N, C-alpha and C positions, 0 to 999 in steps of 0.2 A: 561786730564782737570783740572785743576788747584781751591778748592773752590772759590766760588766767581764770577768764570766768565760766560762766556754766554755759552747757547747753539747754538749749528751751524748745520746750515739744509742746505739742498741742495735741486737745483731748476733746471729747464731750460727757458728762454726764448728764442725767435726769436731773428735769426740775419739775420744775411746778407747775411749769404752762408748754411746755418741751422741753427739750435740749437744752443745758447751760454748755459753751464753748468756754474753753479758760487754757490758758500757756501755763505752763509749769517747767521750775528748773530748782536745781541742787539736790542733796542729801537726803535722806529721811533719818530722824531720829535726834540728829545735832546739837539743836538749837529746838525754840519753839519756832513753829512755823509761820510764816508771815502771806498775810492776805493782802492784796493789791488792788484798791478800788478805783475804778478811775471818774473822769469828768463826764457830766451829762450836757451835750450829747456827746460821744466818743466810746472808746474798750479799751481792752485790754493789751493795745497796741501801742499803744502811746508808752509802754511801762517796757517794753521787748531790751533795752540797753539796763537798766537798772535792775531787770529781773534776771539776767543774766551775772549782773555783779552781786546782786544779794543773794544769789545761788550759788555764791561760793561757799557757804555755810551755812546754810540753813534750805530747807525746802518752801517754795515760796512758787505760790495761785495766785494769776493775775486772771478773773474773770471777765466774759463778757456780761451785763444785766439784762435780765430777759427784756428783747424788745433794739438790744445793740448790740453792733460787731456783728457777729456769727452766731447767739444766740435766739433762740425763738421766741415768737412772742406774746404777751398774756392776753387774754381777752377784752380788759379794760386797766386804766391805769391803777398800776397796785399803788405807788404812794410810797415815799420813804422807807415804811414800816413794812409795806409789801417786799420792794426789793430787798431790805437787808431777811427780811424770812426766806428770801429764794435764796441768801449766799450762806445763811445757816441751813439751808436744806444741803446745799453742795459740800461745806464744810464737813457735817455727819455722811454723807456719801463718800469724801474723799476719809474719814477716818482723821481728821487735824489733831481732835482733842480739843486742849488748853491751844490758844492760837494768838497771836498778835497782825494789828490790821492797821495799814496806813491807808488815807483817803484820800483824793483828790475833787475836793471841794464838793460838789456833789456826793461826789464818793466818801468825803468823810463826816457827813452824816449820815449816809449808811451805815459806815463803821458806829457811829452813835448810838446808834439803834439796835443795830447788833448787838453791843455792849445791855443797854438797855434790857433788850428781848432776853438774853441766856447771861448774864453779866458771869456766871461762874466758866464763860467759854472762853472768853478775851480776857488777854493777860493785860497786853500794854495799846494805848492807841496813837499812832501820828498820822495828823492831819496837814494837809498842805492848803493853806488858806480856812477859813471857816466864814460860812455865807450866814452870818451873824445878821439878818434887819428886822426893822420895826416894822407894826404891823403899818402902817403909811405907807414904808417903802414897797413891803410886798405889794401891796392897793397897788404903788404905782409900777410896778415892776411887771405885774398881772395884765395892766392894762393897755402895756405896751407890748408882750409876748404876740406877735401875730406867727401863725403855722402856713409856710408857705409851700406850694403842692413842688413837684418836679418839673412844671411847664416854669412857674417863675418863677425857682432856684435856680435851672440850668440859663433864665435872663439875666439872672443878678451875679451871674459870676465874675464877669469884667468886673465888677465891681467888691465882690465878697471876695473875691481871691485875695486880691493882690492887699486890703485891707487885714485879710487876717495873715498874710507872711509881714507884712511890714510891721504893723501894729498890734498884734497881739501875741503870734508863736512866734515869737522877734530872736528866742536866742537857739533856732533851730540850725544845725551846721550843713544836713542833708534837702536840698530843693524838693526831691523824689517822697522825702520821708515826710516833709511839711505839707507837701498835698497831699498824701494819702492819708494824715491826720485829718485835715479838714473837708478829703473825702468822708472820711468814716463820722464828721458830725452834719454833713449831707443826707445820710444814709434815713430811710423810714423817718421821714417827718415829722408825719402824723406820730408814730408811737414815741420818735423821741424827742416829740415836745410834751411826752408826761413827765419825763424826768427835769426838765425847766421846771413843770408847774411843782412838782415834789417839794423839790425844793425851796422854793418860793414858799410855798406852802407849809414849812413844816417851825417847829416852834424849835429850834437848835437849842437856846439858851435855855428851857426850860429839862434839853433831855442832857445838855452837860452838866447842870447842876444837880443831877440823882449821880453820875459817876461816881464810882470809889478809885477805877483803874489810873492807873499815871498816863498823862497824855503831856504828848509834844506838839504843838499847834507850829506849824512854820509860817511863817509871813512871807515870801516871796514880794516883789513889785508888779502885783497881777491885776487883775480886776476886782480883785478882794480886800487889796492891800485897806484901803483903809475901813473894811468892817470890820475884819479880822481881829483885829487889838480889842474888841466888843466882848471875845469872848472870856476872858481874864475873869470878868465879875463870875461866869458862870463855874470857873473852875475848882474845883476843891484839889484836885492831886494834879496841875499841872503846870507847864509855861509854853508862854509863847517867845516863837526865836525869828528876829527879824533876818531877811534873805537878800541879796544886794542883786541877787536874781531875777526871773520872769520863766514864762513858760517856753519849754525851749531847754529847761534845765537841766532834767531826767535824762537828756542824752548830752547836753555842752558839758556839762558839771554832774557825769554820774558816779564819781568816785567820791568828790567830793559831798555830796549831798546822801549818799549809801556812808560815809565815816559818820556825820552826825545822826542818823538814823543807827545804826549798828550801837553806835555809843550809849545812845540812849536805849536800845531793845536789850543789850546785853551788862548793861550795868545792873 
């Protein structure tokens, strides 16, 4: 945590299928609260530095979706609408009122569905990447998605870990943190795959086209960079901003990303 940032605390709240774990930072009642939604697989852990930075001037919440991180798992796959409903229940329990949302990859799809379900509760939306897939691409990605159990994953670490740190999470400056983010994606393989299936089967274009809230779509140079520009055709009140960074930017370029997000949320 850098000088002047807000302390990050952890807590649990009741959820529809058990407890929801979340991280929280910042003062109450200064600006609209900001909800940070992680990609799948993953958890709110990847937002630690960004949470502390954005918490300097507003309440910021980074929950773990049901079945991810340290949140209890649901009995079956919720789909994007189910994850969105769980986050809306958390928002109500925490008394956030009207709030902003920033979602990363699958988290962005959940953010959009939250706005679809309760449009009066969501003020503005920031997306990091937009999983805008055609029907053909959804079918192809679903066909290649294989769930490997603990033994298979353990055997594959010699290949998957070097590939993750070298070709995927390329901007992270702390190798231990990169390792922890990698491990987050290896937890609960059966349950965590529900998140990937959910975003692959979600019609983001249709939901985006119903939004009236201001939306900012950030397009870093990551695995969605060629899909994200498709969101432009569905945005009624938003824009896409290309970034030269990639995964890990929330730690390495924390202040720079925060400046972009703050300017959008506060204008």
